[in-house]
Every structure is written in C-alpha cells, then in structure tokens.
C-alpha positions in Angstrom: -31.3 41.0 -80.4 -32.0 40.8 -76.6 -29.0 41.5 -74.2 -27.9 38.5 -72.2 -28.4 39.1 -68.4 -25.9 37.4 -65.7 -27.7 36.2 -62.2 -26.9 38.2 -59.5 -24.6 36.6 -57.0 -24.7 37.9 -53.6 -21.8 36.9 -50.4 -22.3 36.5 -46.7 -23.0 39.6 -45.0 -20.7 40.7 -42.1 -23.2 39.5 -39.6 -23.6 36.0 -40.9 -19.8 35.5 -41.3 -19.6 36.7 -37.4 -22.2 34.2 -36.6 -20.6 31.2 -38.6 -17.2 32.1 -36.6 -18.8 32.1 -33.4 -20.8 28.6 -34.0 -17.5 27.1 -35.5 -15.5 28.5 -32.6 -18.1 26.9 -29.9 -17.8 23.5 -31.9 -13.9 23.5 -31.8 -14.1 24.3 -27.7 -16.7 21.6 -27.2 -14.4 19.0 -29.1 -11.4 20.5 -27.0 -12.8 20.2 -24.2 -13.9 16.7 -24.9 -10.4 16.0 -25.9 -9.0 17.3 -22.8 -11.3 15.3 -20.5 -10.5 12.0 -22.4 -6.8 12.8 -22.1 -7.1 13.4 -18.3 -9.1 10.0 -18.0 -6.7 8.1 -20.0 -3.8 9.5 -17.9 -5.8 8.7 -14.6 -6.6 5.2 -15.8 -2.9 4.7 -16.7 -1.8 6.0 -13.4 -4.1 3.5 -11.6 -2.8 0.6 -13.9 0.7 1.2 -13.3 0.2 1.7 -9.7 -1.6 -1.7 -9.5 0.9 -3.7 -11.6 3.5 -2.3 -9.3 1.9 -3.3 -6.4 1.3 -6.8 -7.8 4.8 -7.1 -8.6 5.9 -5.9 -5.0 3.4 -7.9 -3.2 4.4 -11.2 -4.7 8.2 -10.8 -4.3 7.8 -10.0 -0.9 5.5 -13.1 -0.2 8.0 -15.3 -1.6 10.9 -14.2 0.5 8.9 -14.0 3.6 7.6 -17.6 3.0 11.2 -18.7 3.0 12.6 -16.6 6.2 14.7 -19.2 8.2 14.8 -21.6 5.2 17.6 -24.2 6.2 16.5 -24.4 10.0 17.4 -20.6 11.1 15.1 -20.2 13.9 12.6 -17.1 14.5 14.8 -16.2 17.3 18.0 -17.3 19.0 19.2 -17.1 22.8 21.6 -14.1 23.3 23.6 -15.4 26.2 21.6 -13.0 28.8 18.5 -15.2 29.1 16.7 -13.1 26.2 15.6 -13.9 22.9 16.2 -11.7 19.9 14.5 -11.9 16.5 16.3 -13.7 13.8 14.9 -15.0 10.7 12.5 -12.3 10.2 12.1 -9.0 12.0 11.4 -5.3 11.3 11.9 -1.7 12.1 8.7 0.0 12.6 7.8 3.5 11.2 11.4 4.6 11.1 12.0 8.6 11.7 13.6 10.7 9.3 17.3 9.9 8.4 17.2 7.1 10.9 17.9 4.0 8.6 20.2 4.2 5.9 21.1 0.8 3.9 23.3 0.3 1.0 23.4 4.2 0.5 19.6 4.7 0.7 17.8 6.3 3.2 14.5 5.0 4.2 11.3 7.0 4.2 10.0 8.2 7.1 6.9 6.2 8.7 7.5 3.4 6.5 8.6 0.0 7.8 11.8 -1.8 7.2 11.4 -5.7 6.6 14.4 -7.9 7.6 14.6 -11.8 6.5 17.2 -14.1 6.7 17.5 -17.7 5.4 19.5 -19.9 3.1 17.4 -18.6 -0.3 19.4 -18.1 -3.1 21.9 -21.0 -2.7 21.6 -24.5 -2.3 21.2 -26.5 0.9 24.0 -29.0 1.1 24.3 -32.4 2.6 27.7 -32.6 4.4 29.0 -35.2 6.5 30.3 -33.0 9.4 33.3 -35.3 10.5 34.7 -35.3 7.2 33.7 -32.0 6.0 35.0 -29.8 8.9 38.4 -29.4 9.5 37.8 -27.5 12.8 34.8 -27.3 15.3 36.7 -24.6 17.8 38.1 -21.8 15.3 39.1 -20.9 11.9 39.1 -23.6 9.4 37.7 -25.3 6.1 34.3 -26.4 5.3 34.0 -29.3 2.1 30.8 -29.5 0.5 31.1 -32.9 -1.7 29.8 -32.9 -5.3 27.5 -36.0 -4.4 25.4 -36.4 -1.3 26.9 -38.5 1.5 23.4 -39.6 2.5 21.3 -39.7 -0.6 23.9 -40.3 -3.3 22.4 -37.5 -5.7 24.4 -34.7 -7.3 24.8 -31.6 -5.6 25.1 -28.3 -7.5 28.2 -26.8 -6.4 28.0 -22.7 -6.7 28.9 -20.1 -4.4 27.8 -16.4 -4.3 29.0 -13.8 -7.0 31.0 -12.2 -4.2 31.7 -15.0 -1.4 34.3 -13.3 0.7 33.0 -12.8 4.3 29.6 -14.3 3.4 27.9 -16.1 6.2 27.7 -19.8 6.2 24.9 -21.6 8.3 25.7 -25.4 9.5 23.2 -27.3 10.9 23.4 -29.9 13.5 21.6 -32.7 14.7 21.4 -31.6 18.4 18.3 -30.1 19.6 17.8 -26.4 20.2 14.4 -25.7 22.1 13.3 -22.2 21.8 11.1 -21.0 24.7 9.5 -18.0 25.2 9.5 -16.5 28.7 7.8 -13.6 30.3 4.8 -16.3 31.2 4.1 -16.9 27.4 5.1 -20.5 27.8 5.5 -23.1 25.1 8.4 -24.2 23.0 9.5 -24.7 19.4 11.6 -27.6 18.9 14.4 -26.7 16.4 17.5 -28.3 15.4 20.9 -26.6 16.5 23.1 -24.3 14.1 26.3 -22.3 13.9 27.1 -19.4 11.8 30.6 -18.7 10.4 31.9 -16.6 7.8 34.0 -17.1 4.4 37.1 -15.7 4.8 38.3 -12.8 2.9 39.8 -12.8 -0.5 39.2 -15.7 -2.4 37.6 -18.2 -0.1 36.1 -20.9 -2.3 38.1 -23.4 -4.4 36.2 -25.5 -6.9 37.6 -29.1 -7.4 36.1 -31.7 -9.3 34.4 -33.7 -6.7 34.0 -30.9 -3.8 34.1 -27.2 -3.1 36.3 -26.3 -0.3 35.4 -22.9 1.6 37.7 -21.3 4.2 36.0 -20.1 6.9 36.9 -17.7 9.9 34.7 -17.2 13.2 34.5 -13.2 13.4 32.0 -11.2 11.8 28.6 -9.6 12.4 26.5 -12.7 12.0 28.5 -14.4 14.6 26.4 -12.8 17.6 23.4 -14.8 16.1 24.6 -18.1 17.2 23.1 -19.4 20.5 24.6 -18.0 23.2 26.3 -15.6 21.2 29.6 -17.9 21.0 31.7 -17.5 17.9 31.8 -21.3 17.3 32.2 -23.1 20.6 33.3 -26.7 20.6 30.9 -29.6 19.6 31.1 -32.7 18.2 31.7 -32.7 14.2 29.8 -35.5 13.4 26.5 -33.6 14.2 26.9 -31.3 11.3 24.7 -32.6 8.3 24.0 -29.8 6.2 25.3 -26.3 5.2 24.6 -23.3 3.0 25.1 -19.6 2.3 23.0 -17.6 4.5 21.4 -14.6 2.9 20.2 -11.5 4.7 17.8 -9.4 3.1 16.1 -5.8 4.0 13.3 -4.4 2.1 12.4 -0.6 2.8 11.1 2.4 0.7 13.5 5.1 -0.1 13.8 7.8 -2.5 15.3 6.7 -6.0 17.4 8.8 -8.2 14.6 10.8 -9.7 13.1 11.6 -6.4 10.2 8.9 -6.4 9.5 6.9 -3.6 10.6 3.2 -4.6 11.0 -0.3 -2.9 14.7 -1.2 -2.4 16.3 -4.4 -1.4 19.6 -4.8 -0.1 21.1 -8.2 -0.1 24.5 -7.4 1.6 27.5 -6.0 0.2 27.1 -2.5 0.8 24.5 -1.9 -2.2 20.7 -1.4 -2.4 19.1 -2.2 -5.7 15.6 -0.8 -6.8 13.0 -3.3 -7.1 9.9 -1.1 -7.9 9.3 2.5 -8.4 6.2 4.5 -6.8 5.9 2.3 -3.9 4.8 4.9 -1.2 5.3 3.0 1.9 5.6 -0.8 3.3 3.7 -1.7 6.5 4.5 -4.7 8.3 2.3 -6.7 11.2 3.5 -9.7 13.1 0.7 -12.2 14.1 1.9 -13.9 17.7 0.3 -17.1 18.9 0.7 -15.8 22.8 -1.9 -18.1 23.9 -0.9 -20.8 21.8 -4.3 -21.7 20.4 -3.0 -21.7 16.8 -5.4 -18.9 15.9 -4.1 -15.2 15.9 -6.7 -13.3 17.6 -6.9 -9.6 16.8 -5.4 -8.3 19.8 -2.3 -10.7 19.0 -1.5 -8.7 15.9 1.5 -6.2 16.7 2.4 -3.3 14.6 -1.2 -2.8 14.0 -3.7 -0.1 15.3 -6.4 -2.6 15.9 -3.9 -4.8 17.9 -0.9 -3.9 19.6 0.7 -0.8 18.3 4.2 -1.6 19.4 7.0 -4.0 18.1 6.8 -7.3 19.7 9.5 -8.5 22.2 11.8 -11.2 21.6 9.7 -13.6 23.5 6.7 -12.6 21.7 8.6 -12.9 18.3 9.2 -16.4 19.3 5.3 -17.3 18.8 5.0 -15.7 15.2 2.8 -17.7 12.9 2.2 -15.0 10.4 3.4 -11.9 8.8 1.0 -9.5 7.3 2.4 -7.2 4.7 0.7 -3.9 3.7 2.1 -2.3 0.5 0.9 1.2 -0.8 1.6 2.3 -4.4 1.1 5.3 -5.7 0.8 7.4 -9.1 3.9 8.8 -10.6 2.2 12.0 -10.8 -0.5 13.7 -8.7 -3.7 14.7 -10.6 -5.0 18.5 -10.5 -8.6 18.7 -8.3 -7.9 14.9 -7.1 -8.0 14.3 -3.3 -7.4 11.0 -1.9 -9.6 9.1 1.0 -7.2 6.2 1.1 -6.3 5.2 4.9 -2.7 3.2 4.9 -3.1 -0.2 6.9 -1.2 -1.2 10.2 -0.1 1.4 12.5 0.9 4.3 9.9 0.9 7.4 11.9 -2.2 9.8 12.2 -4.6 6.9 11.8 -3.4 5.9 8.4 -4.1 9.7 6.7 -2.0 10.4 3.9 -0.2 13.4 4.8 -1.6 16.9 3.2 1.6 17.0 0.6 0.5 13.6 -0.8 -3.1 13.7 -1.2 -3.4 14.4 -4.8 -1.8 11.1 -5.8 -3.7 7.9 -6.8 -3.1 5.2 -4.4 -3.6 1.2 -4.6 -3.3 -0.7 -1.4 -2.8 -4.1 -1.1 -2.4 -6.4 2.3 -1.6 -10.2 2.4 -0.9 -12.5 5.4 1.8 -14.9 5.0 2.2 -17.9 7.0 5.7 -18.9 8.1 6.2 -22.6 6.6 10.0 -23.1 7.8 9.4 -23.4 11.5 8.2 -26.1 13.7 4.9 -25.5 16.0 4.8 -23.5 19.3 3.6 -26.6 21.3 2.9 -26.7 24.9 
C-alpha cells in the first residue's frame, strides 16, 4: 500500500508581508486624507451657512425697525431752542472708539456703528380727545385713553409696556410743526406738532373697564426732544388727538459672554439683549436729499467712503430719505490656511479691510437701502 502524501502548504514570506502592510497603510492614509478634506469642506460649508442665516435674520430685523422710525408722527429732527436741528427718530454713532459706548452693560466694539431708532413701535397708537384725556397742559397730570376711539367708534387695545414706570409717552397735536433745514439747504418738512412726557414712577398705569389712565410727569431725558426743548409748555388741550408709548432702540455689536461679536439691542430699562451671535460689524449710511431732487446722488451719502465720510449735521439729517444698512456676519471659528479678502462697506476703517487678526474667518456681507416711510417729503 502506497503512503499518502499531503500537499505542501507555504505561507507569505517576510517581504510579501511587508509589501502588504505598506500597501494597506497607503490605502488607509489616502482614505483618512479624503475623510479629513471632506470634514473640512463640511465644516466650512456649515460656517458659511450659519453666517448667511445670521445675516438674513439680522438684516430683516433691522429693516423692519428702521422703516418704522418716527412712527406716530415723531419727526426726523427737532428744533432744540437754539436755532439748531438735532436728529431724533433715527441717528447713529459712527465707528465708535474702544470703550466709548456702553449700553445696558455691554460695550460696543470699536469701529462699528451704533444705530438709534425711535417711534411708537411696540405699543398701539391711541386716539384721544385731548380736552377730555389730559388733566393738565402745563405740568404733571394724567392721560386717559378710552377703550373706544372717540373719532371712529372702534375698540382700542389698551395695554401698557411690561415696565411702564418712567416710560416716555408721545402726544400728537393737530398743530403744524415745520422742520426747515438751514445752512443754505432750504426746503421744509411739514409735520404735526408733538410733546413728550414721562409716565410717573411706581405704578403709573391704572386699567379701568372703559379706559386706561396714565399718570405722567414732565421730567426725564426724553423731554429734551420736545420742540424748543421745553418740557411741556401750555397749549390748547383740544389739539391733542393721538398718544402712544415711545420706544427708543439702540442696535450695536458687542462681545457676548462667550467672547464672540454679536448684534445686541437695547430698548431702555438698562438692559441689552443679544439678538444674533457672530455679527462682526454694523455699518450705517444716510442718504440725504440735499439738493431736493428726490434722488440720492453718490455725494449725498454720509458715513460712506464713496460719498461724505462724516456724520451728517442736524440740518443734513433733516433731509434724509434713505438709510443704508451694511451687516457683516462671520463664521464662529477661523479656518486654518484661509485668508479672507472681504471689504466691509461704508466707511469702515482701513478702506474696509479686515484687521490681520481676523482674516482667518469666513465672512458674509449684506447691504440694503431702507426708505423712511413715516415722514412727509422734503418740499421747496
């Protein structure tokens, strides 16, 4: 009987094993590189998407408020009693310096603008019959707002701010107030007259079944914005026909608790609320119809590199037709190896170039022009 033989089995040699390991390592490294690139692209796209969404929300919010500047009849400027006009319903602080503006405990970042907007925005604008509604036309008193309009017979939604104490109240009068820019500009804007008082401290608002009664005083910072600066001069109460709580907003860019630049808003009361994180700067420009041709020429833009770099005077502000808002959003984190070439609009310092310390971020910029709707035209 023949002896069976088993086939010889041979394994991989050392050289073959080493070659296999090298090839496998190359495949793994290539896969990891592809994964790393994909992760970086995904992060970059996420940063761009987040910045774009932040930008859209910020611009939409600002546009709505700027369009409502002066709602209730508040003029663009007020005569201060010294033959000067001062901005009132919309204004800005241009490219603030480090530490110069603190609002609600937040300090505005250097080289950004601060936008101020006033008007009867959040509350209703109520119909009143002044001779009945006002207990005084010379000093402290009460304002009674009826639940039913004395003119239309329609119901009025009686509600006060959450913290009405010392809240400014605008009272509109059926008497003319002509705002006439000086300094050789000419023209006139025909407004209705107005007065501003303050809700008294404590609990000034009393809600009754048929009315809302507000105790007011004629002292407070907003009083200076009355025509001539007078607190509450005597007038015929029968001319008072509307009233509303006057909101004063400030929009600015400051560092949040995480150290990121964010868009903040202050509506008074000593607090500033964070609206949108990773907003790098806010820039404002004013389109002033100096020559009264109903068209804003390039040279008539103020706080703008291509027009006039400076903030407009009070007389120039009285001719404003449009406000241009430029908002710059940035990614939350810088990207290694990325260098931005974005140019920030308006009169941002250094010809709009981003400082060297910030060039590694992704940026998105949006600029919009907002027509002021609550103001009569400037006429000759």
